[in-house]
C-alpha positions in Angstrom: -148.4 67.1 -3.2 -148.0 64.8 -6.1 -150.7 62.5 -7.2 -150.8 58.4 -7.3 -152.0 57.0 -9.8 -153.2 52.9 -9.4 -152.9 51.0 -12.3 -154.8 47.6 -12.7 -153.7 44.5 -14.8 -156.7 44.9 -17.2 -155.1 48.9 -17.7 -152.7 47.5 -19.5 -154.7 45.2 -22.5 -154.1 46.4 -25.8 -150.9 48.1 -24.7 -148.8 44.8 -24.1 -147.4 42.9 -27.1 -146.9 39.2 -27.4 -143.4 39.4 -26.5 -144.0 41.5 -23.3 -146.9 38.7 -22.3 -144.3 36.0 -22.7 -141.8 37.9 -20.5 -144.6 38.1 -17.7 -145.7 34.6 -18.4 -142.0 33.4 -18.1 -141.5 35.6 -14.9 -144.8 34.2 -13.4 -143.6 30.5 -13.8 -140.1 31.5 -12.2 -142.0 33.5 -9.0 -144.2 30.6 -8.8 -141.1 28.1 -8.2 -139.7 30.4 -5.7 -143.0 30.5 -3.8 -142.6 26.5 -3.7 -139.3 26.9 -2.5 -140.4 29.1 0.4 -142.5 26.3 1.4 -139.6 23.9 1.4 -137.5 26.4 3.5 -140.6 26.1 6.1 -140.4 22.6 5.7 -136.5 22.9 6.6 -135.5 21.3 3.2 -131.7 21.1 3.6 -131.4 22.5 0.0 -134.0 25.2 -0.1 -131.9 28.1 0.8 -129.5 27.6 -2.0 -132.3 26.8 -4.3 -134.2 30.2 -3.3 -131.4 32.3 -3.7 -130.5 30.8 -7.1 -134.5 31.5 -7.9 -134.0 35.0 -7.0 -130.7 35.6 -8.7 -132.6 34.2 -11.8 -135.4 36.2 -11.7 -133.2 39.3 -11.1 -131.4 38.6 -14.3 -134.2 38.2 -16.3 -135.9 41.5 -14.9 -132.6 43.2 -16.4 -132.7 41.5 -19.6 -136.3 42.7 -19.7 -135.3 46.3 -18.8 -132.6 46.7 -21.1 -135.0 46.0 -24.1 -136.8 48.8 -23.3 -135.2 52.2 -23.7 -137.4 54.2 -21.6 -136.9 51.9 -18.4 -133.9 52.9 -16.2 -133.2 50.8 -13.3 -130.6 52.4 -11.3 -129.2 49.2 -9.8 -128.7 47.4 -13.3 -126.8 50.6 -15.1 -124.3 51.4 -12.1 -121.5 48.8 -11.8 -121.7 46.8 -8.6 -118.2 48.1 -7.5 -119.0 51.5 -7.8 -122.3 50.8 -6.0 -120.7 49.0 -2.9 -117.8 51.3 -2.6 -120.3 54.6 -2.4 -122.9 52.5 0.0 -119.4 51.3 2.2 -118.7 55.1 2.3 -121.9 56.5 3.2 -122.3 53.8 6.4 -119.0 54.7 7.5 -120.0 58.5 8.2 
């Protein structure tokens, strides 16, 4: 059985570069904006859903850019063409 390793933010002290910390801070701000939009959704704000969807796309694009800058990080959904992935999903669901 595989052993599980749990890391805490403090475990990264000394390993993160200034650029890493800037990226983390930037994504934290983006996430905070998304959380504020979630509260607007609860209040039934008419534009909140579209803004929340755009915020999620923006965060996803930022994560993709961060991962592309790291040679040792490989995220399947970032490296697979969207059409190929969609076609395989459709083929699996049809069987």
